[in-house]
N, C-alpha and C positions, 0 to 999 in steps of 0.2 A: 187642807187650807194652806195656801202659800205663806212662807215666812213665819211658821209656827213650829213648835217642838215640844216634846215632853221628856221627862226623865222618869223611867220606871224605877220604883223603889220598893217593890213588893218583896225583894230579897233582903231588905234591911230591917226586918222585924227585930224588936228588942224586948224579949220576954222578961228581962231584968229591970226594965224601966219602971220607976215608981208611978209613972203616968199612964201605964197600960202599954201593951205591946204594939199598938197601932201608932203610938207617938215615937217617931224615929229620933234617937239621940245622935246617930251618926250623920250629922249635918254636913260634914266634910265630903263624904261620898256623894250625897245628893247634890251639893254645890258644884262638885267637879263634873258630874253628869250634866247638870243644867248649863254650866259655863261652856262646856265643849259644844253642846247642841246650840246654844245661843250664838257663840262665835261663828259656827258654821252657817247658821241661818242669817246672821248679819253680814258676814263677809263672803259667803259662798265658798266655792272651791270643793275639792274632793278629798282633802286631807282629813283623815280620822274617821273612825267608826263611832257614831254618836247615838245610835238607837239600836236596841236589841232586835231579835227576830220578830217578824210580824206574820201572823197566820194568813195564808192565802186561800187554802181550800182543804176540804176533808172528803174522802171517798171511801165507802165501805166495799171491801172485797168479799162478796158473799161466799165465794168458793173456799177461801181460806179462813173466813170468819174474823178478819182483822180490819181495822180502820187505819187508813193512811192519811196523815195530816201533813200538808206541805206548807213551807214557810218561805217568805222572801226576806231580803235584808239580813242574811245570816252572816255576812262578813267573809273575809278571805279564809278564815279557819273553818267556816261552816258551823253547823250546830254542835254544841257541846252539851250532851245529855248526861245528867248526873242521877244517881239513884235517889229515889224519894226517901226521906227520913221515916222512921217507924210510925210517926203519927201524921205524916203528910199524905194527902190525897191530891196528887198533881193533876192527873187526867181522869175524867169521868165521861161516860157516854150514856145516852138515854135513848131507848127505842120505843117506849110506851109510857103514856101518862106523864109526859115531860112538863115541868113548870120551871120558870126561871129562878124561883126562890130556892130550889134545892132542898125542900123540906123532906124529912125522912119518909120513905115509902112512896115517893113520887116518880119512881122509875129510873133514877140516876144510879149507875153502877160504876164502881171503881175500874179503871183501865190501867194496865201496866205497859210500859214501853218494852216491846219485844225486839225491836231493831231500830236503827236510825242511820242516816247518811248525811251528806252535806246540807240537805234542805228538807228531808222528810223524816217523820217519826211514825213508826208502825206501832199501833196499839192493839192489845188483846185484852179481853175481859180478865181482870185480876183473879187468879186462882183457878181458872177453868182450863187453861192450856188448850189442848186440841178440842175440848168441848165448847169452845167459844161460840160456835154456831147455835148451840142450844140456849145461850144466854141472851139472844136477840129475838125480837118479835117481828113478824111480818118480813119486810125486806131489809131489816137491819137498823142500825142506829140512825136516828133522825137529827140528833144534836151531839156535839162533843164540846167539852169545856175544859179549861185549864186554869189552875190557881183560883178557884172560885170560892174558897173558904175565906172567912174574915182575916185569918192569919194563916196563909197557906204554907209558909216555910219558916225554918229557923234562919238565923242571921247568915247572910251570904251563902245560902244553901238552896236556892231555887233549883228546879230540875232542868230548866231549859235556858241556855245562854248562847250567844253568838258573838263574833268579833273578828278583828284583824290580827290579834296576837293572843296567845294563851294567857298573857299577863293582864290583858285589858278586855275581858269578856263582859258583856252587858246582858241582863236578863230579858226574856220575853215578857210581855205584859199578859195579864189575864184575858181570856176571851171565851165567847160562846159562838159556835159557828154551825150551820146546818151541814149535815153529811149528804153527799150526792149518792 
């Protein structure tokens, strides 16, 4: 939609908040992200990176048993992919019995980042390495999702960022996308 914007805040989890981790106390960062996007939407121009990476497509490479997820709007620095925390499940794929709710046993499998470049993240089934092909059913994953948990990451520790400078990186928002 024209003249609209968002500010992704899923990396601003506050597990120490007395109001619960979903209530963000870091209003300054949220305000800065909203202000930058609002100014760009209101006044136009090309100055400034105001929105994190957005998912464009996902394709399963059956030969290698990996899933390649491509992003747009990654900024001049390209994607910055950080390691997931010990309790974080950043990426998951589903190849059988997929539901959007993500209930236990419904076919969603953790996926780990095995490689990345300016605009693409390559995922392999977590813990299977070369045996990834055995973890998929039929022709491969049918869906891939990112940051799908209620509280996907610790404070400023999302896995996927993009931006124009290493000092001002913005997180990608959560998504579910079909794999080709």
